[in-house]
N, C-alpha and C positions, 0 to 999 in steps of 0.2 A: 512480461509480468506473469503470464500463464506458466512459462517454464520455471520461473522462480517459485511460484506457488506449488507447482508439482514437486520440485526438489525439496521444498520445505516439508511437504507431506511425507515423501518417501524417506528422507533422511532425518526427520524430526528435528529440524534446525530452526532457530529463531531468525527471522528476517527483519532487518531494520531498514525502512524506506528512507531514501535520501532524495530530497526534492531540489531540483535545480531551476532557477529562474521562476520561482513561484512565490506569490505573496504569502507571508507567514500566516496572516489572518485567514486566508483561504484554507490552508491546511488545518489550522487550529480549530476552525468551526466545521470542517468536513462538509463543504458545500458541493452540491451537484454530483457529477460522475465520480469524483474522488470519494465521496461518501459511500456510494454503491460498491466501489472497488474494495475499499477498506473493510466494509461491513460483510462482504461476501467471503472474505478469507480469514 
């Protein structure tokens, strides 16, 4: 994740996260550590 974020900054690219084996409501509501990760980038 850190490498992806760094490339995004250096190359000014859009990053689209793909979640595997994750409950959609967990992603939709941005709970827990996911919220911190998404909000920090």
